[in-house]
Every structure is written in C-alpha cells, then in structure tokens.
C-alpha positions in Angstrom: -16.6 -3.5 10.6 -15.2 -0.3 9.2 -11.4 -0.1 9.1 -9.2 2.7 7.9 -5.8 1.8 6.5 -3.2 4.6 6.0 -0.2 3.7 3.9 3.0 5.1 2.5 6.1 3.8 0.7 9.6 5.1 0.4 12.7 4.2 -1.7 16.1 5.7 -1.2 17.9 5.7 -4.5 14.9 4.6 -6.5 14.8 2.3 -8.5 17.5 0.1 -7.0 18.1 1.3 -3.5 16.6 0.3 -0.2 13.0 1.0 0.5 10.3 0.6 3.1 6.6 0.9 3.8 4.6 2.1 6.7 1.0 1.2 7.6 -1.5 2.3 10.2 -4.7 0.4 10.7 -7.5 2.1 12.7 -10.8 0.8 13.9 -13.4 2.5 16.2 -15.3 -0.1 18.2 -19.0 0.2 19.1 -18.2 2.0 22.3 -16.3 4.7 20.3 -12.8 3.5 21.3 -10.1 3.9 18.7 -8.0 0.8 18.2 -4.7 1.2 16.2 -1.9 -1.0 15.0 1.1 -0.3 12.8 3.2 -2.3 10.4 6.5 -1.5 8.6 9.4 -3.3 6.9 12.3 -2.4 4.7 13.9 -4.1 1.7 17.5 -4.0 0.4 16.7 -3.3 -3.3 13.3 -2.1 -4.4 11.3 0.8 -5.9 8.9 3.4 -4.5 6.0 1.9 -6.3 6.6 -1.6 -5.0 6.7 -0.2 -1.4 3.5 1.8 -2.0 1.8 -1.5 -3.1 3.3 -3.4 -0.2 1.9 -1.0 2.3 -1.6 -1.6 1.0 -1.1 -5.3 0.7 0.2 -5.7 4.3 -2.7 -3.6 5.6 -5.3 -5.7 3.9 -3.5 -9.0 4.8 -3.6 -8.0 8.4 -7.4 -8.2 8.5 -8.9 -11.5 9.7 -12.5 -11.1 8.6 -14.3 -9.2 5.8 -14.4 -5.5 6.4 -15.4 -2.2 4.9 -12.0 -0.7 4.3 -10.9 2.8 3.3 -7.3 2.8 2.0 -5.8 6.3 2.4 -2.6 6.8 0.4 -0.6 9.5 -1.2 0.2 7.2 -4.1 -1.7 8.1 -7.3 -0.1 4.9 -8.7 -2.2 2.8 -6.3 -5.3 5.0 -5.9 -5.8 5.7 -9.6 -5.3 2.1 -10.6 -8.6 1.4 -8.9 -10.4 4.8 -9.0 -9.7 5.3 -12.7 -10.3 1.5 -13.4 -6.8 1.0 -14.9 -6.6 -2.4 -13.2 -9.7 -3.6 -15.0 -8.2 -2.7 -18.3 -4.8 -4.2 -17.4 -6.5 -7.5 -16.5 -8.7 -7.6 -19.6 -5.6 -6.8 -21.7 -3.6 -9.6 -20.3 -1.7 -7.4 -17.9 -0.7 -4.9 -20.6 -1.2 -1.2 -20.5 -3.0 0.8 -23.2 0.4 1.3 -25.0 0.7 -2.5 -25.1 3.7 -2.5 -22.7 3.6 -5.0 -19.8 2.3 -3.7 -16.5 5.1 -3.4 -14.0 4.8 -5.1 -10.6 2.2 -7.6 -11.7 3.2 -9.9 -8.9 2.2 -7.3 -6.3 -0.9 -6.2 -8.2 -2.1 -9.8 -8.2 -1.3 -10.2 -4.5 -3.2 -6.9 -3.8 -6.3 -8.2 -5.7 -6.2 -11.4 -3.7 -5.8 -9.4 -0.4 -8.8 -7.2 -1.2 -11.2 -9.8 -2.6 -13.1 -10.5 0.7 -13.4 -6.8 1.6 -15.4 -3.8 0.4 -12.5 -1.4 -0.4 -12.4 2.2 -1.4 -9.2 4.1 -2.2 -8.7 7.7 -1.2 -5.8 9.8 -2.3 -4.3 12.4 0.0 -1.5 14.8 -1.0 1.8 13.7 0.5 3.9 15.9 2.7 0.9 18.1 3.3 0.6 17.8 7.1 -1.9 14.9 7.1 -1.1 13.4 10.5 -1.4 9.7 9.6 0.2 10.1 6.2 3.2 11.8 7.8 3.5 9.0 10.4 3.4 6.4 7.6 6.0 8.3 5.7 8.3 8.4 8.8 7.8 4.7 9.3 8.6 3.9 5.7 11.7 6.0 5.7 12.9 4.5 9.0 12.3 1.0 7.6 14.3 1.8 4.4 17.2 3.1 6.5 17.1 0.1 9.0 19.9 -2.3 9.3 17.3 -5.2 9.3 16.4 -5.0 5.6 14.8 -7.9 3.9 16.2 -9.3 0.6 13.0 -9.3 -1.4 9.3 -8.8 -1.2 7.6 -12.1 -0.6 5.5 -13.4 -3.5 
C-alpha cells in the first residue's frame, strides 16, 4: 500500500517556546478513492527541529502495516538526514557529527528509525511557504497546535 505523509513543525520562540506539528496521511484505495486523516499536537517547551521530527514520527507510527511511504516535508533537517545519508554517519560515529559534536535530538532520531523500520520510506523536500497545499495545511495545523491552550509537557520518549 502506498501512503503519502505530509508533515510540518513549528516553534514559537524557538528554542524554548511552545511548538507543534501537523501531519496529513493520504492513501488512494484500489477504486481510486482518496482517504485522508490528520494529526497534530502542541508542546509547552520545544524546538522547531523536534517538532519537524515529531510530525514524521507520528505519521509513521499511525500506520498499522508495512507500507510504501513518501514523506513530504519542508524540513531539510529531516529530509537531508536520510537523502544525504547523514544518519548513517551519525550511527556509525556513535551519534556524533563529522565535527565530533553530539547529534541533537537523538531520542527522536532513534524513535524515527524504529517507526520507519517496517516501511519502505522515501523523503521528499518541498519549499515551505510556497503554496504547496498540503504543506500549507500542515503548517497551519502546527501553528494552531503551538498556540493551543492544551499543550503537552514533553515529547513522549
């Protein structure tokens, strides 16, 4: 089954303000009917990069069987980590970057790797705020989640 997951993250007052993510999952069934669901949540104190990662994680964790997945994100942080093979280097270097500094957000990178392990995943970057309909919707959901009064304390590990 082919699933497209659109994601975006937002942080207000990055790095220590509230933030949120927005996710759209789409699947076209064999009859050509589009099925869509959305997810979003906000957190009291986070960063934009953590929210970008959470969007992808939540999208993948929403799948209940192995799928061919295209992740569409405006986050170079996320897409380049896989498309430029940074993550492979980080893992082989004990979660250290080329400059020997620790990789940030390793808790979420590890969670993302676990969430994608049963799927065939490709990452596609789209320019943010460039009138891409689903990206704009995800951005709106992420911002609304960040501004919500129902913010969560911390990203679950």
